[in-house]
N, C-alpha and C positions, 0 to 999 in steps of 0.2 A: 199423317194419323198413325197411331199405335196399331190399327187394326186396318186390315186388310178391306179395299172399299170394290162397289162396281164401278168399271169403267164411266170416266166423263168426259165426252167427247171435248178436243180440245185441251183437255188437261195432263199435265205429268203427274201420277199420282207417287209417292214415296211412302213408305212404311218404316216408321222411325220414331222415338220420341224425342222430340226436340230438345229436350234438358241434358240429352247426353252430348259427349263431349262433342264428336264428331258431327252432329247434325246441322249447326248451321253452315258448316263448311261444307258439307253436301249441298244442303240446299243454294247456297253462292254460288257453287261450280254450275248447278242446274240455271242458273239465270244466264241470260246472254247479254246482259249489261244491268246499267241501274234502274231499277224499277218504278214502275209510276206509282204502285199502290203494294202496303205490305198488309194482308189481313189476316189476324188471329182468331180463330174460336176456340182456343185452346182451353181445356177445363180440365182440373184434378177430378177423380173420381170422389164422389161426395161421402164425408165422413157424417153428416147427420149433426155437427157441430159449427154451427153457424162462425163462429171466429175462426175456427182452424181451417174450416174450407173458403173464408175469405181471405186468408195469409197464404194460401195454395195459390188461388187464382192469381193473386195480385203478384205472385212470385212469375208465374208464367206471363202474366200481363208484361212486367219488366223485362223478362228475357226476350218477346216478341219486341218490345220497345225498343231495345237495345240492336237487336238483329235490323230492324227496320232503319234505324240512326247508319248503318253499316252498307246499305245497300239501295236507300233509296236517292232517286235523282232530285235535286233542286226542285221544289215545287210538289214534292209529290206526297202522298196522302199513306197516313196509318189508320186502321179500323181495329180495335183489338176487345175482345171479351174480358168485363170487369165484373166485381160484386160490390156492391156498396157495403162497406162496414168501415172508413175510417183511416184505414193504414194507407191506403193508396195517394194520401192528399200530397206527398213527399214525393213522389213518382207524377203525379199531376202536374205538379209546379216544373219539374224538368222538362216534360212534354211543351209548355206554353212555352217555354226558352228555345226549344229547337222547331216549334211549329208557330206558323202564325194565328192558327183557330187552333182551338181544343175544346170539345164540347163532348157531352152525355147524350146518349139516344137508346131510348129503349123499345125494340119492335114493336109491331103490332101482336107478333106469335106470343112473346112473352108473357106468361102470367102477373099479375098487376102486383100480387102478394109478393112476385120473387127479387131479389135482391140484384140478379142478373142485369146487367146493363151493358151497352159498349160507348167504349171513347173513341172519339171520331177525331183525329188529328188532322189538318191540312194546311198548306204550303209550307213543306217542309224545308227551312232556311240550311240546310247542309253542316 
């Protein structure tokens, strides 16, 4: 996260911006081997302009997807936050080539009027 957090039992917390050049390497170094799952709940601060917010979250989703492809073991899964808005279609097509199953999921805690959703990709092909 970009902000300090309360400790979470069993979790190794790192403070930093994932989009910084050294962040993916720091995370890879913290892994003990290939990952079973990569979960990204990243979101940029909202601007109030829906198209801008969508593009910013899509850029974070794409970066998380690229990281997942670099660290997942075959059969692994990726879950990433997305905002529906249209520009993510090319990214979803890329995900479908790398995973056996790609779908959207909207958690019950997410407001119905919110554009927020999650992409759930399972069965990483490597």
